[in-house]
N, C-alpha and C positions, 0 to 999 in steps of 0.2 A: 484583544490580543495585539500588543504593540509589536512593531517590526523587529525589535531587538530582544523580544522575550524568548525564553528557551523553546516554548511551544511553536512560536512563529518560525524559528530557525529549523526545528525538526520538520515542521510541515513543509517548508521550502525545500529541504533536502529530500523529502519523500518525492515531491513533484519533479525535482531536477534529476534524481538518480534513477527514477523509474518512469521515463518520459513517454508521453503519448506520441503517436506517429504524426498527429496534426492537432493544432490548437486554434481556436477562433474566439476572439473577444466579442462579447455582446453585452453592452452596458456593464453592469457590475459582475457579469458572469464570464467564466472561461470555459468554453466547450472543448471536449477532447474526443478525438476520433482515432480508432485503432482497429486493425483486423485481428480481433482476439486480444489476449494478454491480460484479461481480468478487469475488474471494476476500477482499479486504480488508474487505468489508462483510457477508460471510456466514460468515467463520471465527470460531470461538470462541477465546478466549484463557484462559490460566491465570495467575492472580495468584501470584507467587512461584515457587518451584522444586519444591515438594512436590506430587506427582501427586494427583489426586482419588481417592477410594475407587472400587472397581469399581462400586458401586451408583450413585454420583453420575455416573460416566461413562456408564453404561447409561441413566440418566435423561436425560442431555444428548443422547445419540444418539436416544432416543425423541422428544424434543421437536423436534430438527432434522428428523428424518424426517417428523414430522407437519406441519412447515412446508413440506414438499416439497423440502427441501434435503438433499443428502448430508451426513452428519456430516463436519465439516472443522475443523481446528484450526491456528492459527498458533503455531509453536514457536520460542522464542528459543534462542540458543546455549547458555544456561546450564540449559536444561530437558531435559537428556539423559535423565533417568529417565522423564519423561512421554513423550518421543519413543520410547523403547524400549517403553513400555507400549502405545502406539498401534501401533507396528510389530508387536508380538506379536499384536495383534487384527486384523491384516491391512490396516491403513491403509497407503496408498502415499504416499511423499514426492514433492513437486513444488515447482517455482518457488523454489529457493533465491535469496534476495534480500539485497542489501546496503543499509544506510543510509549515505548520504554527508552530510557537513555541513561548514560553514565559517563563521567569523565574518563577519557581514554587511559589516563595514568593509573586509575584504580583497577583496570582490567589487564593492563599490559604486563603479563607474566610470560616469560619465555617458555613455550611449550617444549616437550621432549624432542630431541633431535630426530629428524625425519618423520615427525608426527604430522606436520602440516606444511603446505606449500602455497604460495600465491602465484597464479599463472594466468596470462592472457595472450591469446584467446583460450577459452577452456578446452581441456582435453576431451577426447571422445568418451572416456570413462566418466567424466563429470556430466556430460550430456546424458549418458545412460542413467546415472543416479537420479538426475532430475526427472528424466522420463519415467522411471520406475515410480516416482512420487506424483506423477500427473502433471509435471511441469514440461510442457511440450514446446514445439517450434515457435508458437506465438510469443511466449514469454522469453524464450531465448532471443527473439528479435528485439524485444524491449531492452535486454541487456546490451545487445549489439549497438543500439542507437544511444545508449547512455554516454554522456561525455566523460572524458578522462579527467582526473585519474579514476580508474576502475580496475577491478581484478576479480578473478574467480579463485576461491579457496578450495584446496583439496585436503581432506583429512584421511589419515591412515590408521588402521588398527591391526595388529598382528601381521604386519607387512601386506595388508590388503587395502585397496581403496574402500573407504567406509563412509565418507560424507563429502558434501560440497556446499558452497554458498557463493552468492554474488555480493560484492562490496564496491561501493562507489562513494566519492567524496564531493561535498558541495559546501563552500563557504565555512569551513571549519567544522563541519559535521560529516562523519562517515556513516553511511546508512547500509545496513545489512538486509539483504533480500534473499528469499528462496534457500534458507538453510535447511538442508535435508540430510538425515543420517539413515543409512540402511538399517532395516529392522534388526538384522543379525548382530549389529555392532552398537546398538543403543545401550546406555547405562554403563559405558566403558570409558567415559571421559572425553570422547571424541568431540562432542559439541563444545565442551568447555575449552578444549585446546583450540578449536576454530575461533571461539570468541576472543581468546588471548591473542591469537595471531591477528585477528581483525583489529584489535586495539593497537598492536605494534605497527601494523600497516598504516593505520589511521594517523598515528603519531609521526611516522615517516613522511606522511603527506599533509602535515601541518593541520591536523584536525584535533580539536580539544574534546570533542564529544563523539561517542559511539551510540547509535540509535537504531531502532527497528520498530515495525508495527506488527502486532499480533492480535488475532481476534479474541474477544472475551471468552468465546467458547473453548479455546485451546488451553484448557486448564493445566495440562502437563507442561507446555512451553512456558506459560506464565510462572509456574512454580520454579522452573529452571532459571528464568531471568530474575525472579525475586531472590533466588539463592545466590546469584552472582552479585547482588547488591544494586542492581539496576532499579530505577524508580519510574513510576508512571508519570509521564510529562503531560499527557493530554489524551483526548479520545475523540473519535468520530464514528459516524455510521452512514449508511447509504439509504437513499430513498429511490425506489424504482417505479416508473410508470409503465404504461402499456405501449406496445408498438403501434396499435391501432388507435387513432385519435377518437374514433367513435366510441370505443370502449371506455376511453378516459372520460369523455363527456358524460356517458351514462353513469359511471361510478361517482362522478362529482356532483351530479344533480339528484337530489332526493326524490323518491317516488311520491306522487300526489297522494294525500291522505283522504280517507272517506270514500264514498261511492256515489255514483250518479244514478238517478232514477229516470227512466224514460216513460 
């Protein structure tokens, strides 16, 4: 993955627009610390595709455990050797995720009048919509610490607040996070209007690309983004270890075979 590749730009935008509370560099690893907020702000990442030494990995695990976080890493598709290294240490894989992206000009269609707004800071009703979807104060705190330009989108349907999303820009890419539509207003075009507004906002903020990350398991959302003409730019998944270092050692060491006779 070269620094100017589409995947590299989207990956950098993900990190910049959904930032951890604290980061720490350790060799080729970047560790992330946050009080909640999900895997994106607590998972460490590897720069490049060459795995760290066992000593560096053990040091990283020690630091994350001291933070009260289970060791967790976000693994890109090209990092198979590191993925195998973590698997051999007993790490479990979870949440395979896809990057979707599209040129902003292809999505920038003016939504109906009064159908969408961009507002910062978000209104109480937007906080409520997120809360109804399980997006609580920890993730709102992530939005608060994201650098500008950023905004919160509000979508309306039948004169009622119906949807919200968070949008922030980094180096020519606008990244959408936490897009939520209230169940009663789904399949009414609200999400499509928010995506159109996102593209228009992105263009006003000198962004040529609109991007987002969605889990592979979210089939409905993937079908929606496919229908918009967005394309899969890349993928990643997580590997999670245990909080207890003794458990990790036990899982990494195979049991002795055979039996002893006395």
